[in-house]
C-alpha positions in Angstrom: 18.4 11.0 -13.9 17.4 13.6 -11.3 18.6 13.4 -7.7 15.0 12.7 -6.6 14.8 9.7 -9.0 18.1 8.4 -7.7 16.8 8.7 -4.1 13.6 6.9 -5.2 15.6 4.0 -6.8 17.7 3.7 -3.6 14.6 3.7 -1.4 13.0 1.0 -3.5 16.1 -1.2 -3.3 16.3 -0.7 0.5 12.6 -1.5 1.1 12.9 -4.5 -1.2 15.4 -6.0 1.2 13.4 -4.9 4.2 10.4 -6.7 2.8 12.5 -9.7 1.9 13.7 -10.1 5.5 10.2 -9.5 7.1 8.4 -11.9 4.8 11.1 -14.5 5.1 11.2 -14.2 8.8 7.4 -14.5 9.2 7.2 -17.6 7.0 10.2 -19.2 8.7 8.2 -19.9 11.8 4.6 -20.4 10.5 5.0 -24.0 9.3 5.8 -25.4 12.8 3.5 -23.3 15.0 1.5 -26.3 15.9 4.6 -28.3 16.6 5.8 -25.6 19.0 2.5 -25.8 20.9 3.1 -29.5 21.4 6.3 -28.7 23.3 4.4 -26.9 26.0 2.7 -30.0 27.4 1.1 -33.4 26.8 -2.0 -32.1 24.9 -4.6 -34.0 22.8 -4.5 -33.7 19.0 -7.8 -31.8 19.1 -6.4 -29.3 21.6 -3.3 -28.7 19.5 -5.3 -28.2 16.3 -7.7 -25.8 17.9 -5.1 -23.6 19.5 -2.9 -23.7 16.4 -5.8 -22.2 14.5 -6.5 -19.7 17.2 -2.9 -18.5 17.6 -2.5 -18.4 13.8 -5.6 -16.3 13.3 -5.5 -13.9 16.2 -2.6 -12.0 14.6 -4.8 -11.2 11.6 -7.7 -10.0 13.9 -5.4 -7.5 15.6 -3.9 -6.4 12.3 -7.4 -6.0 10.8 -8.4 -3.6 13.7 -5.2 -1.5 13.7 -4.2 -1.3 10.0 -6.3 1.9 9.4 -4.9 3.5 12.5 -1.3 2.7 11.5 -2.0 4.0 8.0 -3.4 7.2 9.5 -0.4 7.6 11.8 1.8 7.3 8.7 -0.1 10.0 6.9 0.2 12.3 9.8 3.7 11.7 11.3 5.6 10.2 8.3 5.7 6.6 7.2 9.5 6.2 7.9 9.0 6.6 11.6 6.1 4.2 11.8 8.0 1.6 9.7 10.9 1.8 12.1 8.6 1.5 15.1 6.8 -1.5 13.5 10.0 -3.3 12.6 11.4 -3.0 16.1 8.1 -3.9 17.7 7.7 -7.0 15.5 11.2 -8.1 16.1 10.8 -7.9 19.9 7.5 -9.8 19.7 9.1 -12.5 17.7 12.0 -12.8 20.1 9.6 -13.1 23.0 7.7 -15.9 21.2 10.9 -18.0 21.6 10.6 -17.5 25.4 7.0 -18.6 25.7 6.3 -21.4 28.1 2.5 -21.8 27.8 -0.1 -21.7 25.1 -1.6 -18.6 26.7 1.7 -16.7 26.5 2.0 -17.7 22.9 -1.6 -16.5 22.2 -0.9 -13.1 23.9 2.3 -12.5 22.0 0.7 -13.5 18.7 -2.1 -11.0 19.6 0.5 -8.3 20.2 2.4 -9.1 17.0 -0.8 -8.3 14.9 -0.3 -4.7 15.9 3.1 -4.6 14.2 2.3 -6.9 11.3 1.4 -4.2 8.7 5.0 -3.5 7.8 4.8 -4.7 4.2 1.5 -2.9 3.4 2.8 0.3 4.9 6.1 0.0 2.9 3.9 -0.2 -0.2 2.3 3.1 0.8 5.7 4.6 1.5 7.0 3.7 -2.0 3.7 4.6 -3.6 3.7 8.2 -2.5 7.1 8.8 -4.0 6.4 7.0 -7.3 5.0 8.8 -10.4 1.5 7.6 -11.2 2.4 6.4 -14.7 4.9 3.8 -13.4 3.2 2.9 -10.1 2.3 -0.6 -11.2 5.8 -1.6 -12.3 7.5 -0.1 -9.2 5.0 -1.7 -6.7 5.3 -5.0 -8.6 9.1 -4.8 -8.2 8.7 -4.1 -4.4 6.3 -7.1 -4.1 9.0 -9.5 -5.5 11.0 -8.8 -2.3 8.3 -10.2 0.0 7.6 -13.1 -2.4 11.3 -14.1 -2.5 11.4 -13.9 1.3 8.3 -16.1 1.5 9.8 -18.7 -0.8 13.1 -19.0 1.1 11.8 -18.5 4.6 10.1 -21.9 5.1 13.2 -23.8 3.9 15.5 -21.9 6.3 13.1 -22.2 9.1 12.7 -25.9 8.7 16.5 -26.4 8.8 16.9 -24.2 11.9 13.9 -25.9 13.7 15.3 -29.4 13.0 18.9 -28.6 14.0 18.6 -25.9 16.7 15.0 -26.2 18.1 11.9 -24.1 17.8 12.8 -21.5 20.4 16.1 -20.7 18.8 14.4 -20.3 15.4 12.0 -17.7 16.8 14.9 -15.8 18.4 17.2 -15.9 15.4 14.2 -14.8 13.2 13.8 -11.7 15.4 17.2 -10.6 14.4 16.3 -10.4 10.7 13.1 -8.5 11.5 15.0 -6.0 13.6 17.5 -5.7 10.7 14.5 -4.6 8.5 13.6 -1.9 10.9 17.3 -0.7 10.9 17.3 -0.6 7.1 14.5 1.9 7.2 16.7 4.3 9.0 18.7 4.7 5.8 15.8 5.7 3.5 14.8 9.3 2.7 11.1 10.1 3.0 9.5 12.5 0.5 6.2 12.7 -1.3 5.8 13.8 -4.9 3.0 16.0 -6.1 3.0 18.1 -2.9 2.6 21.8 -3.3 1.7 24.7 -1.0 -1.9 24.3 -2.1 -2.0 20.6 -1.2 -4.2 19.9 1.7 -1.9 18.6 4.6 -4.4 16.6 6.5 -7.7 14.8 6.0 -10.0 13.7 8.8 -11.2 10.1 8.9 -14.7 11.4 7.9 -13.2 13.0 4.8 -11.3 9.8 3.9 -14.5 7.7 4.2 -16.4 10.2 2.1 -13.6 10.0 -0.6 -13.9 6.2 -0.7 -17.7 6.0 -0.6 -18.2 8.6 -3.4 -16.0 6.5 -5.7 -17.9 3.2 -6.2 -15.1 1.7 -8.2 -12.5 2.4 -5.5 -14.8 0.9 -2.9 -15.4 -2.2 -5.1 -11.7 -2.7 -5.6 -11.1 -2.6 -1.9 -14.0 -5.0 -1.1 -12.7 -7.4 -3.7 -9.5 -7.6 -1.6 -11.5 -9.6 0.9 -12.9 -12.0 -1.7 -9.4 -12.5 -3.2 -7.8 -13.3 0.2 -10.6 -15.7 1.1 -10.0 -17.5 -2.2 -6.2 -17.5 -1.7 -6.3 -18.6 1.9 -9.1 -21.2 1.8 -6.9 -24.0 0.5 -3.8 -23.2 2.6 -4.6 -25.0 5.9 -5.7 -28.2 4.1 -3.2 -28.2 1.2 -1.0 -30.7 3.1 -3.9 -33.0 3.5 -4.6 -32.8 -0.2 -1.0 -33.7 -0.9 -1.4 -36.8 1.3 -4.5 -37.8 -0.7 -2.6 -37.4 -4.0 0.9 -38.6 -3.1 0.7 -40.5 0.3 2.8 -39.9 3.4 6.2 -40.4 1.8 8.3 -37.2 2.0 5.1 -35.3 2.9 6.9 -32.2 4.2 9.0 -31.9 1.1 6.0 -32.2 -1.3 3.8 -30.0 0.7 6.5 -27.4 0.6 6.8 -27.7 -3.1 3.0 -27.3 -3.6 3.0 -24.2 -1.3 6.0 -22.6 -3.0 4.8 -23.2 -6.5 2.3 -20.4 -6.3 4.9 -18.0 -4.9 7.3 -18.9 -7.7 4.7 -18.0 -10.3 3.9 -14.9 -8.4 7.6 -13.9 -8.4 7.8 -14.3 -12.2 4.9 -12.1 -13.1 4.2 -9.5 -10.3 6.4 -6.9 -11.9 5.3 -7.7 -15.4 1.6 -7.4 -14.6 2.2 -4.1 -12.8 4.0 -2.7 -15.9 1.3 -3.9 -18.2 -1.4 -2.3 -16.1 0.6 1.0 -16.2 0.1 0.9 -20.0 -3.3 -0.7 -20.5 -5.2 0.3 -17.3 -5.4 -1.0 -13.8 -9.1 -2.0 -13.7 -8.8 -3.8 -17.0 -5.9 -5.9 -15.9 -7.6 -6.6 -12.5 -10.6 -8.0 -14.4 -8.3 -10.2 -16.5 -6.4 -11.5 -13.5 -9.5 -12.3 -11.5 -11.2 -14.2 -14.4 -8.0 -16.0 -15.4 -7.4 -17.0 -11.7 -11.0 -18.4 -11.5 -10.4 -20.6 -14.7 -7.0 -21.8 -13.4 -8.2 -22.6 -9.9 -11.1 -24.9 -10.9 -9.1 -27.8 -12.3 -7.5 -28.3 -8.9 -10.6 -30.2 -7.9 -9.9 -32.9 -10.6 -6.1 -33.5 -10.3 -5.0 -37.1 -9.8 -1.3 -36.6 -8.9 0.9 -34.2 -7.0 2.6 -32.7 -10.1 -0.7 -31.7 -11.6 -1.5 -29.8 -8.4 2.0 -28.1 -8.4 1.5 -27.0 -12.0 -1.9 -25.5 -11.2 -0.5 -23.8 -8.1 2.3 -22.3 -10.3 -0.2 -21.1 -12.9 -2.3 -19.6 -10.2 0.7 -17.7 -8.9 1.3 -16.3 -12.4 -2.1 -14.6 -12.3 -2.7 -13.8 -8.7 0.8 -12.3 -8.5 -0.4 -9.2 -10.2 -3.5 -8.5 -8.1 -1.8 -6.8 -5.1 0.6 -4.4 -7.0 -2.1 -3.5 -9.5 -4.7 -2.9 -6.8 -2.3 -0.7 -4.8 -1.3 1.2 -7.9 -5.0 1.9 -8.7 -5.4 3.3 -5.1 -2.3 5.4 -5.8 -4.2 6.9 -8.7 -7.5 7.5 -6.9 -6.5 8.7 -3.4 -4.7 11.9 -2.7 -1.1 11.5 -1.4 -2.0 12.8 2.1 -4.6 10.2 2.7 -3.1 7.2 0.9 -1.8 5.6 4.1 -5.2 5.5 5.7 -7.0 4.3 2.5 -4.4 1.5 2.1 -4.9 0.8 5.8 -8.6 0.1 5.2 -7.6 -2.0 2.2 -5.2 -4.0 4.3 -7.9 -4.5 6.9 -10.1 -6.0 4.3 -7.3 -8.3 3.1 -6.7 -9.5 6.7 -10.5 -10.1 7.0 -10.1 -12.5 4.0 -7.1 -14.1 5.7 -9.3 -14.9 8.7 -12.4 -16.1 6.8 -10.5 -18.1 4.1 -8.9 -20.8 6.4 -12.2 -21.2 8.3 -14.2 -21.6 5.1 -11.7 -24.0 3.6 -11.6 -26.1 6.8 -15.4 -26.4 7.1 -16.0 -27.0 3.4 -13.4 -29.8 3.2 -14.8 -31.4 6.4 -18.4 -31.3 5.1 -18.0 -31.9 1.3 -14.4 -32.9 0.7 -11.4 -31.0 -0.4 -12.6 -30.7 -4.0 -15.4 -28.5 -2.9 -12.9 -25.8 -1.8 -11.7 -25.5 -5.4 -15.3 -25.1 -6.6 -16.1 -22.3 -4.1 -12.7 -20.6 -4.5 -13.1 -20.5 -8.3 -16.6 -19.1 -7.9 -15.4 -16.3 -5.5 -12.8 -15.2 -8.0 -15.3 -15.3 -10.9 -17.8 -13.3 -8.8 -15.1 -10.8 -8.0 -14.3 -10.3 -11.7 -18.0 -9.9 -12.6 -18.6 -7.4 -9.8 -15.8 -5.3 -11.1 -17.0 -5.5 -14.7 -20.6 -4.5 -13.6 -19.2 -1.6 -11.6 -17.1 -0.4 -14.5 -20.2 -0.5 -16.8 -22.3 1.3 -14.3 -19.8 4.1 -13.7 -18.0 4.6 -17.0 -17.1 8.2 -16.0 -14.9 6.8 -13.2 -13.0 4.3 -15.5 -11.1 6.9 -17.5 -7.8 5.3 -18.5 -8.1 2.7 -15.7 
């Protein structure tokens, strides 16, 4: 093993733990955001629900707007510096959330946090640019298991802390782990493979846009990011309500947590394996398979009659959707020059955050108008459409498919 390969493995291990701490910390506080708002005053249920949605979603709005800028800064100044800056900024923002006394203060701080919330996507770009193309899927799948593991453990730790120490303390203790992630980045070594004296050092935003638009397959893969996130997030705000319908109010927090975590557990099992398989078979082919499988698996969720059937479907969905992110990022690694990958992945992240905003709104309105089952029909349809869009694009542009 060469020295560069040793450095690459060490960097991957460090960023795995950094992503673990960030994802775990962010999910530690999300489940009780609405309960935290209730501590600010004697508000109506409608007021709490409305502001819970607003304060939850505003972070994604800011992240959507700033992700390409953050990616471009990483391309220009180095991703290590930007990752450290984002880790520290996010940690400070989280600490201040624990000091909030009004809903407006919480809203402003969540707005600010969106600027720093692209730590995990930027870390993918950081690892991507030092990973050989032929193993990009496997390596990025491995990296994703860090954030998935954190997301599984975070809500449980957050619930215990909130119950025993209070909400404010939970926010403040969470900030420590995010700051620790920023500190971990100090120990990595930044380098980019495939860089020669002839490599162009800088691309303008116009050149980046031209590169994306001249490759219809790349553009489609990025646009599909939005549809996948809409599908993934449409059920999340109402999943607890569905659990109540199926199981009743007994141990609702426990069973809702199991239903939420089931998808993450499936994701954890398969993310790395899907990435490795895509390295061998082709990223676009595996993406099509994952999208179509997810559509088939999601649909039966509308017909379940007990909680364990829902948990099983959520687990199976995690097995398939778990491969979408690493395979998609690995494909972009193939198609975008090293020196513009941060900005391209930034646009991809923005499209993901757009789906994060639309998904909960769509799920909430659909369930209110037509019942919770309708969300599964629409979600399954979105995944199916995504798969067919990609198939049609591949058939229309076979010269761009190559070994993908």
